C-alpha positions, 0 to 999 in steps of 0.5 A: 129382883131385877131392881136389886140387881142394878149397879147403883143399887151397890153402896159407893156405886156412883153414876160416874162409875154405873156409866164406866161399867156399863160402857164396858159390858157391865150392867147388873150386879151379877156381871161384876162377879162373872168378871172379876175384881182384875178384869173390871180393873182393865177395862175400866180403867179404874184401880185394882183396890177400887174395883176388888171392894166393888167386887166384894160389895156385890158379892155380899149383896148377892148372899144377902139376897139368896142367889149365891151361896155364903162364905162358910157353908156346913157339908149338910147344907151343901148337900140339901142344895145338891138334891134339889139342883136342877138337871136336863134329861138328855132324852135317852136312858143310857145318857142319863145313867152315864150323867146320873140324871142329866146334865147339870146346872151350875157345871161345866159339861164338856164333850169332846171327840172325832168328826161325826162322833155325835157332839153337834147332835148332842147339843142340839138334842139338849137344845130341845129338851131343856124346853121341856118342863121339869116333870118331862126332864127340862127345866122350862128355859131357853137356850144360848148357842154360840155356834163358832163353826156355822154347825148350828141347823134349825132344821135339825131343832124342827126335827127334834121337836116334832120326834119329842111332840113339841112345837117346832116354832116355839122350840126356834124361838127359845133359841138365841143363837150367836155367831163368833167368827173370831176368839176375840168375838167369842169372848165378847158374846160371853161377856155380854151375855149377862142381860141376854141370859136373865131377859130370855130366862136362858137355862143352857149355854152351848159352845160349839166349839169352844177351843175351835177358833183359838186353835186356828188364830193362835199358830205354833208354839210362839203363840201358845202361851197367849193363846192359853191365857184367852182360852183360860178366861174364857173358859172360866168365864163360861164357868162363872156364869153357869154358877152365877146364873143358875144355868147348864153350860155344855161346851164341845171340843175338838182333839188331836193325835197324839203322835208319841201313842204306839198303843190304845187310842191316840186321841187327845182333846185339845186345850190342854190342861186349862180346859182339863182342869176347868170343866166339872164333867168331861166325856168322850165321843167315839165312833162304833159303826153305826153306834155311838160310844160315850165314856165318863173322862172326868168327873167329881162323883161320877163312875168311869164307865161307858154307855152305847147310844145312837144318833137319829132323827129325834137326835140322841136316842137309845141303841134299842129305839135305833134297831127298831126303827131299822126293823120297821124300815126293813119289813116295810121295804120287804113288803113293797118288794113282795107286792110288787114282783107278783106281775114281773113274775108272771111276765118274765116266765115265758122269757124263761121258757124261750131261754130253755127251749132254745136248741141248747141240745143240737150244740151238743150233739154237733160237738161229735164233729171232732171225731170226724176231723180225728179220723180224716187223716187216715194213715193207711191212704198216706203210707200206701201210695208211695210204697205202690209207686217205689215198687212199680215204676222200677220193675217196668224199666227193667223188663224194658231194658231186656228187650231192647238189648236183643233187637240191638244186635 
């Protein structure tokens, strides 16, 4: 199969053209389909008509090999193909119900929401679940994780793998992380991902986040058109890779607040209509206390509904499991508290006795001293003393005056 995908296996493609394509990052026939004739002409310098002929030959070669669908197919054949399409279980009943079985291959699933709503945790969980066997809901494949915000944590992969009874070392070995430092580097990683996908049996591509670097580099309305064109190229490239290589693609997206919304939720995903039209499935994550709400915003066949999920050590979990864990932890905490303080009660008992035996009663009995303070100012004593002084003194003076007058005569 690998020999059939070599560039020199196509008619009319010689060693010179093969060298040009290899130098431009096109290493096999599938890369020709992914990049397209316009992009091939730009990166190699060949004429557009020549690039179109090469791409058409590559498409016909893949159709004959059964790797891509024919040009004209009946709806019944598409329906049969849809029944056998690969799906990655989320490990939860609620999100599997929302996705109708799990994340679908050959499609782009966009997850957007504010910070802390669980986008990165969802990406980490799916990076572990895709490695499970098909009987357990996985695809037995690897992961290409494009990290643009430096939020990939191998510790979380270890926790999630242990929670699902998987080998953490194998889970880490099956994940290839590509750290993107700017938007051009992010696009370049995806353009050169064809060889890595085939060598490592990649079944899931994660872009976390897909629009963050474009949003930070192209500022203002003057650069809006350039940003949207480059973003359009990246998102369409991601979709074509998922369709061509038969793998699932997850893109997390940031949000912004719309100032013209006075009623309702003002949260809007970043990227505009370019990302909205390209995404196959669009899911909105939002906070609801300790729980999270996932709403299917756009889908070709899923109904628009909401489900409640939670976040835990196992990544994305059902809310019932979160409640059980909280109850278990609460029971353990209560049992520990009930056993330990038995000694404390015996020791603390005499302290309470001393506080009770303290002479609080004396303080209450001494309070009637207020009566003595009230009785002290006797009104009779203060009133009687001036009456005696005013009455007795003038009477003595009058008597003395009467006795003295006849003596002088």
